[in-house]
mmCIF file as Biopython writes it, N, C-alpha, C and O atoms, coordinates in Angstrom:
data_model
#
loop_
_atom_site.group_PDB
_atom_site.id
_atom_site.type_symbol
_atom_site.label_atom_id
_atom_site.label_alt_id
_atom_site.label_comp_id
_atom_site.label_asym_id
_atom_site.label_entity_id
_atom_site.label_seq_id
_atom_site.pdbx_PDB_ins_code
_atom_site.Cartn_x
_atom_site.Cartn_y
_atom_site.Cartn_z
_atom_site.occupancy
_atom_site.B_iso_or_equiv
_atom_site.auth_seq_id
_atom_site.auth_asym_id
_atom_site.pdbx_PDB_model_num
ATOM 1   N N  . GLU A ? 1  ? 0.853  -1.173  0.000   1.0 0.0 1  A 1 
ATOM 2   C CA . GLU A ? 1  ? 0.000  0.000   0.000   1.0 0.0 1  A 1 
ATOM 3   C C  . GLU A ? 1  ? 0.900  1.237   0.000   1.0 0.0 1  A 1 
ATOM 4   O O  . GLU A ? 1  ? 1.883  1.311   0.737   1.0 0.0 1  A 1 
ATOM 5   N N  . ALA A ? 2  ? 0.540  2.199   -0.839  1.0 0.0 2  A 1 
ATOM 6   C CA . ALA A ? 2  ? 1.257  3.467   -0.908  1.0 0.0 2  A 1 
ATOM 7   C C  . ALA A ? 2  ? 0.253  4.593   -0.704  1.0 0.0 2  A 1 
ATOM 8   O O  . ALA A ? 2  ? -0.872 4.524   -1.201  1.0 0.0 2  A 1 
ATOM 9   N N  . GLU A ? 3  ? 0.652  5.620   0.017   1.0 0.0 3  A 1 
ATOM 10  C CA . GLU A ? 3  ? -0.245 6.737   0.326   1.0 0.0 3  A 1 
ATOM 11  C C  . GLU A ? 3  ? 0.393  8.054   -0.076  1.0 0.0 3  A 1 
ATOM 12  O O  . GLU A ? 3  ? 1.552  8.102   -0.488  1.0 0.0 3  A 1 
ATOM 13  N N  . ASN A ? 4  ? -0.386 9.128   0.052   1.0 0.0 4  A 1 
ATOM 14  C CA . ASN A ? 4  ? 0.060  10.487  -0.265  1.0 0.0 4  A 1 
ATOM 15  C C  . ASN A ? 4  ? 0.429  10.642  -1.737  1.0 0.0 4  A 1 
ATOM 16  O O  . ASN A ? 4  ? 1.445  11.249  -2.076  1.0 0.0 4  A 1 
ATOM 17  N N  . LEU A ? 5  ? -0.415 10.081  -2.608  1.0 0.0 5  A 1 
ATOM 18  C CA . LEU A ? 5  ? -0.168 10.114  -4.043  1.0 0.0 5  A 1 
ATOM 19  C C  . LEU A ? 5  ? -1.254 10.884  -4.797  1.0 0.0 5  A 1 
ATOM 20  O O  . LEU A ? 5  ? -1.504 10.607  -5.970  1.0 0.0 5  A 1 
ATOM 21  N N  . ARG A ? 6  ? -1.895 11.844  -4.139  1.0 0.0 6  A 1 
ATOM 22  C CA . ARG A ? 6  ? -3.024 12.553  -4.757  1.0 0.0 6  A 1 
ATOM 23  C C  . ARG A ? 6  ? -2.711 13.126  -6.125  1.0 0.0 6  A 1 
ATOM 24  O O  . ARG A ? 6  ? -3.579 13.130  -6.999  1.0 0.0 6  A 1 
ATOM 25  N N  . SER A ? 7  ? -1.517 13.603  -6.334  1.0 0.0 7  A 1 
ATOM 26  C CA . SER A ? 7  ? -1.175 14.202  -7.631  1.0 0.0 7  A 1 
ATOM 27  C C  . SER A ? 7  ? -1.169 13.157  -8.751  1.0 0.0 7  A 1 
ATOM 28  O O  . SER A ? 7  ? -1.131 13.513  -9.928  1.0 0.0 7  A 1 
ATOM 29  N N  . LEU A ? 8  ? -1.204 11.872  -8.392  1.0 0.0 8  A 1 
ATOM 30  C CA . LEU A ? 8  ? -1.182 10.796  -9.381  1.0 0.0 8  A 1 
ATOM 31  C C  . LEU A ? 8  ? -2.531 10.080  -9.507  1.0 0.0 8  A 1 
ATOM 32  O O  . LEU A ? 8  ? -2.614 9.046   -10.170 1.0 0.0 8  A 1 
ATOM 33  N N  . ASN A ? 9  ? -3.585 10.613  -8.884  1.0 0.0 9  A 1 
ATOM 34  C CA . ASN A ? 9  ? -4.909 9.976   -8.970  1.0 0.0 9  A 1 
ATOM 35  C C  . ASN A ? 9  ? -5.260 9.652   -10.410 1.0 0.0 9  A 1 
ATOM 36  O O  . ASN A ? 9  ? -5.054 10.470  -11.306 1.0 0.0 9  A 1 
ATOM 37  N N  . GLY A ? 10 ? -5.792 8.454   -10.633 1.0 0.0 10 A 1 
ATOM 38  C CA . GLY A ? 10 ? -6.199 8.009   -11.957 1.0 0.0 10 A 1 
ATOM 39  C C  . GLY A ? 10 ? -5.097 7.308   -12.734 1.0 0.0 10 A 1 
ATOM 40  O O  . GLY A ? 10 ? -5.373 6.660   -13.744 1.0 0.0 10 A 1 
ATOM 41  N N  . GLN A ? 11 ? -3.864 7.426   -12.286 1.0 0.0 11 A 1 
ATOM 42  C CA . GLN A ? 11 ? -2.737 6.761   -12.947 1.0 0.0 11 A 1 
ATOM 43  C C  . GLN A ? 11 ? -2.670 5.302   -12.496 1.0 0.0 11 A 1 
ATOM 44  O O  . GLN A ? 11 ? -3.189 4.949   -11.437 1.0 0.0 11 A 1 
ATOM 45  N N  . THR A ? 12 ? -2.037 4.472   -13.294 1.0 0.0 12 A 1 
ATOM 46  C CA . THR A ? 12 ? -1.838 3.070   -12.924 1.0 0.0 12 A 1 
ATOM 47  C C  . THR A ? 12 ? -0.416 2.882   -12.431 1.0 0.0 12 A 1 
ATOM 48  O O  . THR A ? 12 ? 0.547  3.228   -13.115 1.0 0.0 12 A 1 
ATOM 49  N N  . ALA A ? 13 ? -0.300 2.328   -11.232 1.0 0.0 13 A 1 
ATOM 50  C CA . ALA A ? 13 ? 1.010  2.031   -10.643 1.0 0.0 13 A 1 
ATOM 51  C C  . ALA A ? 13 ? 1.363  0.582   -10.949 1.0 0.0 13 A 1 
ATOM 52  O O  . ALA A ? 13 ? 0.509  -0.301  -10.876 1.0 0.0 13 A 1 
ATOM 53  N N  . LEU A ? 14 ? 2.606  0.346   -11.287 1.0 0.0 14 A 1 
ATOM 54  C CA . LEU A ? 14 ? 3.124  -1.005  -11.487 1.0 0.0 14 A 1 
ATOM 55  C C  . LEU A ? 14 ? 3.941  -1.369  -10.260 1.0 0.0 14 A 1 
ATOM 56  O O  . LEU A ? 14 ? 4.768  -0.578  -9.806  1.0 0.0 14 A 1 
ATOM 57  N N  . ILE A ? 15 ? 3.714  -2.567  -9.719  1.0 0.0 15 A 1 
ATOM 58  C CA . ILE A ? 15 ? 4.406  -2.986  -8.503  1.0 0.0 15 A 1 
ATOM 59  C C  . ILE A ? 15 ? 5.363  -4.121  -8.855  1.0 0.0 15 A 1 
ATOM 60  O O  . ILE A ? 15 ? 4.982  -5.106  -9.487  1.0 0.0 15 A 1 
ATOM 61  N N  . PHE A ? 16 ? 6.623  -3.955  -8.426  1.0 0.0 16 A 1 
ATOM 62  C CA . PHE A ? 16 ? 7.670  -4.933  -8.717  1.0 0.0 16 A 1 
ATOM 63  C C  . PHE A ? 16 ? 8.264  -5.470  -7.415  1.0 0.0 16 A 1 
ATOM 64  O O  . PHE A ? 16 ? 8.423  -4.730  -6.444  1.0 0.0 16 A 1 
ATOM 65  N N  . VAL A ? 17 ? 8.587  -6.752  -7.403  1.0 0.0 17 A 1 
ATOM 66  C CA . VAL A ? 17 ? 9.319  -7.382  -6.306  1.0 0.0 17 A 1 
ATOM 67  C C  . VAL A ? 17 ? 10.567 -7.994  -6.923  1.0 0.0 17 A 1 
ATOM 68  O O  . VAL A ? 17 ? 10.480 -8.861  -7.792  1.0 0.0 17 A 1 
ATOM 69  N N  . ASN A ? 18 ? 11.725 -7.540  -6.469  1.0 0.0 18 A 1 
ATOM 70  C CA . ASN A ? 18 ? 13.013 -7.985  -7.019  1.0 0.0 18 A 1 
ATOM 71  C C  . ASN A ? 18 ? 13.044 -7.902  -8.541  1.0 0.0 18 A 1 
ATOM 72  O O  . ASN A ? 18 ? 13.564 -8.798  -9.207  1.0 0.0 18 A 1 
ATOM 73  N N  . GLY A ? 19 ? 12.482 -6.818  -9.090  1.0 0.0 19 A 1 
ATOM 74  C CA . GLY A ? 19 ? 12.542 -6.579  -10.518 1.0 0.0 19 A 1 
ATOM 75  C C  . GLY A ? 19 ? 11.482 -7.260  -11.359 1.0 0.0 19 A 1 
ATOM 76  O O  . GLY A ? 19 ? 11.424 -7.050  -12.571 1.0 0.0 19 A 1 
ATOM 77  N N  . THR A ? 20 ? 10.631 -8.082  -10.729 1.0 0.0 20 A 1 
ATOM 78  C CA . THR A ? 20 ? 9.566  -8.778  -11.450 1.0 0.0 20 A 1 
ATOM 79  C C  . THR A ? 20 ? 8.241  -8.120  -11.141 1.0 0.0 20 A 1 
ATOM 80  O O  . THR A ? 20 ? 7.886  -7.952  -9.974  1.0 0.0 20 A 1 
ATOM 81  N N  . GLN A ? 21 ? 7.499  -7.744  -12.179 1.0 0.0 21 A 1 
ATOM 82  C CA . GLN A ? 21 ? 6.193  -7.123  -11.947 1.0 0.0 21 A 1 
ATOM 83  C C  . GLN A ? 21 ? 5.238  -8.160  -11.359 1.0 0.0 21 A 1 
ATOM 84  O O  . GLN A ? 21 ? 5.058  -9.244  -11.913 1.0 0.0 21 A 1 
ATOM 85  N N  . VAL A ? 22 ? 4.624  -7.802  -10.215 1.0 0.0 22 A 1 
ATOM 86  C CA . VAL A ? 22 ? 3.706  -8.719  -9.540  1.0 0.0 22 A 1 
ATOM 87  C C  . VAL A ? 22 ? 2.263  -8.239  -9.588  1.0 0.0 22 A 1 
ATOM 88  O O  . VAL A ? 22 ? 1.353  -8.968  -9.193  1.0 0.0 22 A 1 
ATOM 89  N N  . GLY A ? 23 ? 2.044  -7.005  -10.074 1.0 0.0 23 A 1 
ATOM 90  C CA . GLY A ? 23 ? 0.679  -6.511  -10.174 1.0 0.0 23 A 1 
ATOM 91  C C  . GLY A ? 23 ? 0.609  -5.042  -10.503 1.0 0.0 23 A 1 
ATOM 92  O O  . GLY A ? 23 ? 1.624  -4.364  -10.667 1.0 0.0 23 A 1 
ATOM 93  N N  . THR A ? 24 ? -0.627 -4.565  -10.595 1.0 0.0 24 A 1 
ATOM 94  C CA . THR A ? 24 ? -0.888 -3.152  -10.860 1.0 0.0 24 A 1 
ATOM 95  C C  . THR A ? 24 ? -1.948 -2.660  -9.886  1.0 0.0 24 A 1 
ATOM 96  O O  . THR A ? 24 ? -2.690 -3.446  -9.297  1.0 0.0 24 A 1 
ATOM 97  N N  . ALA A ? 25 ? -2.002 -1.353  -9.731  1.0 0.0 25 A 1 
ATOM 98  C CA . ALA A ? 25 ? -3.027 -0.743  -8.879  1.0 0.0 25 A 1 
ATOM 99  C C  . ALA A ? 25 ? -3.330 0.644   -9.423  1.0 0.0 25 A 1 
ATOM 100 O O  . ALA A ? 25 ? -2.417 1.415   -9.719  1.0 0.0 25 A 1 
ATOM 101 N N  . VAL A ? 26 ? -4.611 0.958   -9.555  1.0 0.0 26 A 1 
ATOM 102 C CA . VAL A ? 26 ? -5.001 2.302   -9.967  1.0 0.0 26 A 1 
ATOM 103 C C  . VAL A ? 26 ? -4.960 3.200   -8.733  1.0 0.0 26 A 1 
ATOM 104 O O  . VAL A ? 26 ? -5.498 2.848   -7.684  1.0 0.0 26 A 1 
ATOM 105 N N  . ILE A ? 27 ? -4.331 4.339   -8.862  1.0 0.0 27 A 1 
ATOM 106 C CA . ILE A ? 27 ? -4.215 5.276   -7.745  1.0 0.0 27 A 1 
ATOM 107 C C  . ILE A ? 27 ? -5.513 6.061   -7.626  1.0 0.0 27 A 1 
ATOM 108 O O  . ILE A ? 27 ? -5.940 6.721   -8.573  1.0 0.0 27 A 1 
ATOM 109 N N  . ALA A ? 28 ? -6.134 5.984   -6.456  1.0 0.0 28 A 1 
ATOM 110 C CA . ALA A ? 28 ? -7.398 6.676   -6.193  1.0 0.0 28 A 1 
ATOM 111 C C  . ALA A ? 28 ? -7.369 7.215   -4.777  1.0 0.0 28 A 1 
ATOM 112 O O  . ALA A ? 28 ? -6.885 6.554   -3.858  1.0 0.0 28 A 1 
ATOM 113 N N  . LEU A ? 29 ? -7.886 8.413   -4.607  1.0 0.0 29 A 1 
ATOM 114 C CA . LEU A ? 29 ? -7.903 9.061   -3.293  1.0 0.0 29 A 1 
ATOM 115 C C  . LEU A ? 29 ? -6.505 9.122   -2.686  1.0 0.0 29 A 1 
ATOM 116 O O  . LEU A ? 29 ? -6.334 9.071   -1.468  1.0 0.0 29 A 1 
ATOM 117 N N  . GLY A ? 30 ? -5.504 9.233   -3.572  1.0 0.0 30 A 1 
ATOM 118 C CA . GLY A ? 30 ? -4.130 9.353   -3.106  1.0 0.0 30 A 1 
ATOM 119 C C  . GLY A ? 30 ? -3.508 8.058   -2.632  1.0 0.0 30 A 1 
ATOM 120 O O  . GLY A ? 30 ? -2.464 8.081   -1.981  1.0 0.0 30 A 1 
ATOM 121 N N  . ARG A ? 31 ? -4.139 6.902   -2.949  1.0 0.0 31 A 1 
ATOM 122 C CA . ARG A ? 31 ? -3.633 5.615   -2.470  1.0 0.0 31 A 1 
ATOM 123 C C  . ARG A ? 31 ? -3.555 4.597   -3.595  1.0 0.0 31 A 1 
ATOM 124 O O  . ARG A ? 31 ? -4.361 4.612   -4.525  1.0 0.0 31 A 1 
ATOM 125 N N  . ALA A ? 32 ? -2.585 3.727   -3.495  1.0 0.0 32 A 1 
ATOM 126 C CA . ALA A ? 32 ? -2.470 2.559   -4.369  1.0 0.0 32 A 1 
ATOM 127 C C  . ALA A ? 32 ? -2.329 1.348   -3.459  1.0 0.0 32 A 1 
ATOM 128 O O  . ALA A ? 32 ? -1.517 1.353   -2.535  1.0 0.0 32 A 1 
ATOM 129 N N  . LYS A ? 33 ? -3.115 0.315   -3.718  1.0 0.0 33 A 1 
ATOM 130 C CA . LYS A ? 33 ? -3.082 -0.859  -2.846  1.0 0.0 33 A 1 
ATOM 131 C C  . LYS A ? 33 ? -3.118 -2.120  -3.696  1.0 0.0 33 A 1 
ATOM 132 O O  . LYS A ? 33 ? -3.899 -2.219  -4.642  1.0 0.0 33 A 1 
ATOM 133 N N  . LEU A ? 34 ? -2.271 -3.079  -3.354  1.0 0.0 34 A 1 
ATOM 134 C CA . LEU A ? 34 ? -2.233 -4.368  -4.026  1.0 0.0 34 A 1 
ATOM 135 C C  . LEU A ? 34 ? -2.204 -5.457  -2.970  1.0 0.0 34 A 1 
ATOM 136 O O  . LEU A ? 34 ? -1.378 -5.435  -2.057  1.0 0.0 34 A 1 
ATOM 137 N N  . GLU A ? 35 ? -3.106 -6.400  -3.106  1.0 0.0 35 A 1 
ATOM 138 C CA . GLU A ? 35 ? -3.113 -7.565  -2.221  1.0 0.0 35 A 1 
ATOM 139 C C  . GLU A ? 35 ? -2.864 -8.799  -3.065  1.0 0.0 35 A 1 
ATOM 140 O O  . GLU A ? 35 ? -3.555 -9.029  -4.058  1.0 0.0 35 A 1 
ATOM 141 N N  . LEU A ? 36 ? -1.884 -9.588  -2.675  1.0 0.0 36 A 1 
ATOM 142 C CA . LEU A ? 36 ? -1.575 -10.828 -3.369  1.0 0.0 36 A 1 
ATOM 143 C C  . LEU A ? 36 ? -2.010 -11.999 -2.515  1.0 0.0 36 A 1 
ATOM 144 O O  . LEU A ? 36 ? -1.853 -11.974 -1.294  1.0 0.0 36 A 1 
ATOM 145 N N  . THR A ? 37 ? -2.557 -13.028 -3.151  1.0 0.0 37 A 1 
ATOM 146 C CA . THR A ? 37 ? -3.004 -14.212 -2.428  1.0 0.0 37 A 1 
ATOM 147 C C  . THR A ? 37 ? -2.739 -15.452 -3.275  1.0 0.0 37 A 1 
ATOM 148 O O  . THR A ? 37 ? -2.724 -15.381 -4.504  1.0 0.0 37 A 1 
ATOM 149 N N  . ASN A ? 38 ? -2.534 -16.566 -2.626  1.0 0.0 38 A 1 
ATOM 150 C CA . ASN A ? 38 ? -2.338 -17.816 -3.358  1.0 0.0 38 A 1 
ATOM 151 C C  . ASN A ? 38 ? -3.640 -18.594 -3.505  1.0 0.0 38 A 1 
ATOM 152 O O  . ASN A ? 38 ? -3.644 -19.720 -4.002  1.0 0.0 38 A 1 
ATOM 153 N N  . GLU A ? 39 ? -4.734 -17.998 -3.074  1.0 0.0 39 A 1 
ATOM 154 C CA . GLU A ? 39 ? -6.038 -18.634 -3.258  1.0 0.0 39 A 1 
ATOM 155 C C  . GLU A ? 39 ? -6.406 -18.612 -4.734  1.0 0.0 39 A 1 
ATOM 156 O O  . GLU A ? 39 ? -5.980 -17.717 -5.463  1.0 0.0 39 A 1 
ATOM 157 N N  . ARG A ? 40 ? -7.170 -19.558 -5.172  1.0 0.0 40 A 1 
ATOM 158 C CA . ARG A ? 40 ? -7.647 -19.665 -6.555  1.0 0.0 40 A 1 
ATOM 159 C C  . ARG A ? 40 ? -6.516 -19.630 -7.573  1.0 0.0 40 A 1 
ATOM 160 O O  . ARG A ? 40 ? -6.663 -19.060 -8.654  1.0 0.0 40 A 1 
ATOM 161 N N  . GLY A ? 41 ? -5.386 -20.240 -7.224  1.0 0.0 41 A 1 
ATOM 162 C CA . GLY A ? 41 ? -4.290 -20.376 -8.165  1.0 0.0 41 A 1 
ATOM 163 C C  . GLY A ? 41 ? -3.365 -19.187 -8.275  1.0 0.0 41 A 1 
ATOM 164 O O  . GLY A ? 41 ? -2.454 -19.202 -9.102  1.0 0.0 41 A 1 
ATOM 165 N N  . GLY A ? 42 ? -3.563 -18.157 -7.474  1.0 0.0 42 A 1 
ATOM 166 C CA . GLY A ? 42 ? -2.680 -16.991 -7.516  1.0 0.0 42 A 1 
ATOM 167 C C  . GLY A ? 42 ? -1.306 -17.330 -6.974  1.0 0.0 42 A 1 
ATOM 168 O O  . GLY A ? 42 ? -1.119 -18.350 -6.311  1.0 0.0 42 A 1 
ATOM 169 N N  . THR A ? 43 ? -0.347 -16.465 -7.264  1.0 0.0 43 A 1 
ATOM 170 C CA . THR A ? 43 ? 1.005  -16.674 -6.748  1.0 0.0 43 A 1 
ATOM 171 C C  . THR A ? 43 ? 1.449  -15.465 -5.942  1.0 0.0 43 A 1 
ATOM 172 O O  . THR A ? 43 ? 1.057  -14.329 -6.211  1.0 0.0 43 A 1 
ATOM 173 N N  . VAL A ? 44 ? 2.267  -15.744 -4.958  1.0 0.0 44 A 1 
ATOM 174 C CA . VAL A ? 44 ? 2.829  -14.699 -4.098  1.0 0.0 44 A 1 
ATOM 175 C C  . VAL A ? 44 ? 4.341  -14.892 -4.106  1.0 0.0 44 A 1 
ATOM 176 O O  . VAL A ? 44 ? 4.825  -15.980 -3.791  1.0 0.0 44 A 1 
ATOM 177 N N  . PRO A ? 45 ? 5.095  -13.851 -4.463  1.0 0.0 45 A 1 
ATOM 178 C CA . PRO A ? 45 ? 6.552  -14.010 -4.513  1.0 0.0 45 A 1 
ATOM 179 C C  . PRO A ? 45 ? 7.135  -14.210 -3.118  1.0 0.0 45 A 1 
ATOM 180 O O  . PRO A ? 45 ? 6.601  -13.713 -2.126  1.0 0.0 45 A 1 
ATOM 181 N N  . ALA A ? 46 ? 8.234  -14.943 -3.065  1.0 0.0 46 A 1 
ATOM 182 C CA . ALA A ? 46 ? 8.945  -15.121 -1.805  1.0 0.0 46 A 1 
ATOM 183 C C  . ALA A ? 46 ? 9.564  -13.784 -1.397  1.0 0.0 46 A 1 
ATOM 184 O O  . ALA A ? 46 ? 10.174 -13.096 -2.216  1.0 0.0 46 A 1 
ATOM 185 N N  . VAL A ? 47 ? 9.400  -13.428 -0.136  1.0 0.0 47 A 1 
ATOM 186 C CA . VAL A ? 47 ? 9.934  -12.175 0.389   1.0 0.0 47 A 1 
ATOM 187 C C  . VAL A ? 47 ? 10.742 -12.480 1.639   1.0 0.0 47 A 1 
ATOM 188 O O  . VAL A ? 47 ? 10.285 -13.196 2.531   1.0 0.0 47 A 1 
ATOM 189 N N  . SER A ? 48 ? 11.950 -11.928 1.693   1.0 0.0 48 A 1 
ATOM 190 C CA . SER A ? 48 ? 12.796 -12.100 2.875   1.0 0.0 48 A 1 
ATOM 191 C C  . SER A ? 48 ? 13.603 -10.818 3.061   1.0 0.0 48 A 1 
ATOM 192 O O  . SER A ? 48 ? 13.484 -9.881  2.270   1.0 0.0 48 A 1 
ATOM 193 N N  . ALA A ? 49 ? 14.412 -10.782 4.093   1.0 0.0 49 A 1 
ATOM 194 C CA . ALA A ? 49 ? 15.238 -9.601  4.345   1.0 0.0 49 A 1 
ATOM 195 C C  . ALA A ? 49 ? 16.050 -9.276  3.098   1.0 0.0 49 A 1 
ATOM 196 O O  . ALA A ? 49 ? 16.722 -10.146 2.544   1.0 0.0 49 A 1 
ATOM 197 N N  . GLY A ? 50 ? 15.987 -8.023  2.660   1.0 0.0 50 A 1 
ATOM 198 C CA . GLY A ? 50 ? 16.723 -7.582  1.488   1.0 0.0 50 A 1 
ATOM 199 C C  . GLY A ? 50 ? 15.920 -7.588  0.199   1.0 0.0 50 A 1 
ATOM 200 O O  . GLY A ? 50 ? 16.376 -7.057  -0.814  1.0 0.0 50 A 1 
ATOM 201 N N  . THR A ? 51 ? 14.718 -8.185  0.219   1.0 0.0 51 A 1 
ATOM 202 C CA . THR A ? 51 ? 13.877 -8.188  -0.974  1.0 0.0 51 A 1 
ATOM 203 C C  . THR A ? 51 ? 13.514 -6.755  -1.341  1.0 0.0 51 A 1 
ATOM 204 O O  . THR A ? 51 ? 13.052 -5.989  -0.496  1.0 0.0 51 A 1 
ATOM 205 N N  . LYS A ? 52 ? 13.729 -6.395  -2.621  1.0 0.0 52 A 1 
ATOM 206 C CA . LYS A ? 52 ? 13.471 -5.041  -3.088  1.0 0.0 52 A 1 
ATOM 207 C C  . LYS A ? 52 ? 12.039 -4.926  -3.621  1.0 0.0 52 A 1 
ATOM 208 O O  . LYS A ? 52 ? 11.565 -5.797  -4.351  1.0 0.0 52 A 1 
ATOM 209 N N  . VAL A ? 53 ? 11.366 -3.846  -3.249  1.0 0.0 53 A 1 
ATOM 210 C CA . VAL A ? 53 ? 10.022 -3.535  -3.735  1.0 0.0 53 A 1 
ATOM 211 C C  . VAL A ? 53 ? 10.084 -2.167  -4.394  1.0 0.0 53 A 1 
ATOM 212 O O  . VAL A ? 53 ? 10.692 -1.236  -3.866  1.0 0.0 53 A 1 
ATOM 213 N N  . GLU A ? 54 ? 9.443  -2.056  -5.559  1.0 0.0 54 A 1 
ATOM 214 C CA . GLU A ? 54 ? 9.476  -0.801  -6.308  1.0 0.0 54 A 1 
ATOM 215 C C  . GLU A ? 54 ? 8.098  -0.550  -6.916  1.0 0.0 54 A 1 
ATOM 216 O O  . GLU A ? 54 ? 7.445  -1.471  -7.406  1.0 0.0 54 A 1 
ATOM 217 N N  . ILE A ? 55 ? 7.669  0.709   -6.875  1.0 0.0 55 A 1 
ATOM 218 C CA . ILE A ? 55 ? 6.404  1.107   -7.486  1.0 0.0 55 A 1 
ATOM 219 C C  . ILE A ? 55 ? 6.721  2.189   -8.508  1.0 0.0 55 A 1 
ATOM 220 O O  . ILE A ? 55 ? 7.383  3.180   -8.201  1.0 0.0 55 A 1 
ATOM 221 N N  . THR A ? 56 ? 6.232  1.978   -9.738  1.0 0.0 56 A 1 
ATOM 222 C CA . THR A ? 56 ? 6.472  2.940   -10.798 1.0 0.0 56 A 1 
ATOM 223 C C  . THR A ? 56 ? 5.152  3.408   -11.403 1.0 0.0 56 A 1 
ATOM 224 O O  . THR A ? 56 ? 4.141  2.708   -11.344 1.0 0.0 56 A 1 
ATOM 225 N N  . VAL A ? 57 ? 5.182  4.585   -11.976 1.0 0.0 57 A 1 
ATOM 226 C CA . VAL A ? 57 ? 4.094  5.100   -12.797 1.0 0.0 57 A 1 
ATOM 227 C C  . VAL A ? 57 ? 4.760  5.508   -14.102 1.0 0.0 57 A 1 
ATOM 228 O O  . VAL A ? 57 ? 5.607  6.401   -14.125 1.0 0.0 57 A 1 
ATOM 229 N N  . GLY A ? 58 ? 4.375  4.854   -15.181 1.0 0.0 58 A 1 
ATOM 230 C CA . GLY A ? 58 ? 5.087  5.065   -16.439 1.0 0.0 58 A 1 
ATOM 231 C C  . GLY A ? 58 ? 6.517  4.597   -16.266 1.0 0.0 58 A 1 
ATOM 232 O O  . GLY A ? 58 ? 6.752  3.487   -15.789 1.0 0.0 58 A 1 
ATOM 233 N N  . LEU A ? 59 ? 7.457  5.411   -16.641 1.0 0.0 59 A 1 
ATOM 234 C CA . LEU A ? 59 ? 8.869  5.060   -16.507 1.0 0.0 59 A 1 
ATOM 235 C C  . LEU A ? 59 ? 9.504  5.643   -15.248 1.0 0.0 59 A 1 
ATOM 236 O O  . LEU A ? 59 ? 10.717 5.557   -15.057 1.0 0.0 59 A 1 
ATOM 237 N N  . THR A ? 60 ? 8.662  6.244   -14.380 1.0 0.0 60 A 1 
ATOM 238 C CA . THR A ? 60 ? 9.182  6.909   -13.188 1.0 0.0 60 A 1 
ATOM 239 C C  . THR A ? 60 ? 8.949  6.077   -11.938 1.0 0.0 60 A 1 
ATOM 240 O O  . THR A ? 60 ? 7.820  5.674   -11.660 1.0 0.0 60 A 1 
ATOM 241 N N  . THR A ? 61 ? 10.007 5.817   -11.183 1.0 0.0 61 A 1 
ATOM 242 C CA . THR A ? 61 ? 9.886  5.148   -9.887  1.0 0.0 61 A 1 
ATOM 243 C C  . THR A ? 61 ? 9.368  6.173   -8.886  1.0 0.0 61 A 1 
ATOM 244 O O  . THR A ? 61 ? 9.983  7.220   -8.685  1.0 0.0 61 A 1 
ATOM 245 N N  . ILE A ? 62 ? 8.223  5.863   -8.252  1.0 0.0 62 A 1 
ATOM 246 C CA . ILE A ? 62 ? 7.672  6.794   -7.275  1.0 0.0 62 A 1 
ATOM 247 C C  . ILE A ? 62 ? 7.967  6.380   -5.851  1.0 0.0 62 A 1 
ATOM 248 O O  . ILE A ? 62 ? 7.994  7.224   -4.955  1.0 0.0 62 A 1 
ATOM 249 N N  . LEU A ? 63 ? 8.189  5.093   -5.626  1.0 0.0 63 A 1 
ATOM 250 C CA . LEU A ? 63 ? 8.561  4.579   -4.296  1.0 0.0 63 A 1 
ATOM 251 C C  . LEU A ? 63 ? 9.433  3.360   -4.465  1.0 0.0 63 A 1 
ATOM 252 O O  . LEU A ? 63 ? 9.245  2.583   -5.400  1.0 0.0 63 A 1 
ATOM 253 N N  . SER A ? 64 ? 10.388 3.184   -3.568  1.0 0.0 64 A 1 
ATOM 254 C CA . SER A ? 64 ? 11.174 1.964   -3.567  1.0 0.0 64 A 1 
ATOM 255 C C  . SER A ? 64 ? 11.697 1.732   -2.158  1.0 0.0 64 A 1 
ATOM 256 O O  . SER A ? 64 ? 11.822 2.653   -1.351  1.0 0.0 64 A 1 
ATOM 257 N N  . GLY A ? 65 ? 11.993 0.488   -1.899  1.0 0.0 65 A 1 
ATOM 258 C CA . GLY A ? 65 ? 12.522 0.132   -0.587  1.0 0.0 65 A 1 
ATOM 259 C C  . GLY A ? 65 ? 12.809 -1.349  -0.543  1.0 0.0 65 A 1 
ATOM 260 O O  . GLY A ? 65 ? 12.649 -2.049  -1.542  1.0 0.0 65 A 1 
ATOM 261 N N  . SER A ? 66 ? 13.229 -1.826  0.607   1.0 0.0 66 A 1 
ATOM 262 C CA . SER A ? 66 ? 13.492 -3.242  0.768   1.0 0.0 66 A 1 
ATOM 263 C C  . SER A ? 66 ? 13.060 -3.695  2.147   1.0 0.0 66 A 1 
ATOM 264 O O  . SER A ? 66 ? 12.952 -2.905  3.084   1.0 0.0 66 A 1 
ATOM 265 N N  . PHE A ? 67 ? 12.815 -5.003  2.242   1.0 0.0 67 A 1 
ATOM 266 C CA . PHE A ? 67 ? 12.403 -5.582  3.517   1.0 0.0 67 A 1 
ATOM 267 C C  . PHE A ? 67 ? 13.600 -5.782  4.399   1.0 0.0 67 A 1 
ATOM 268 O O  . PHE A ? 67 ? 13.464 -6.263  5.524   1.0 0.0 67 A 1 
#
């Protein structure tokens, strides 16, 4: 979940884990939220200390960090 993104409302955020896109989220009310689940055949990437997470809009990284 990412917050304080009001200037990007209506844009689509791409979410990456260790460089692999794991989903998208439309930014609304200044927030982007993605929930991953393994129910109904979904996949959830392995996450451990040092795993990098990045959120981009277009070609611009708007947030990044690691666990």
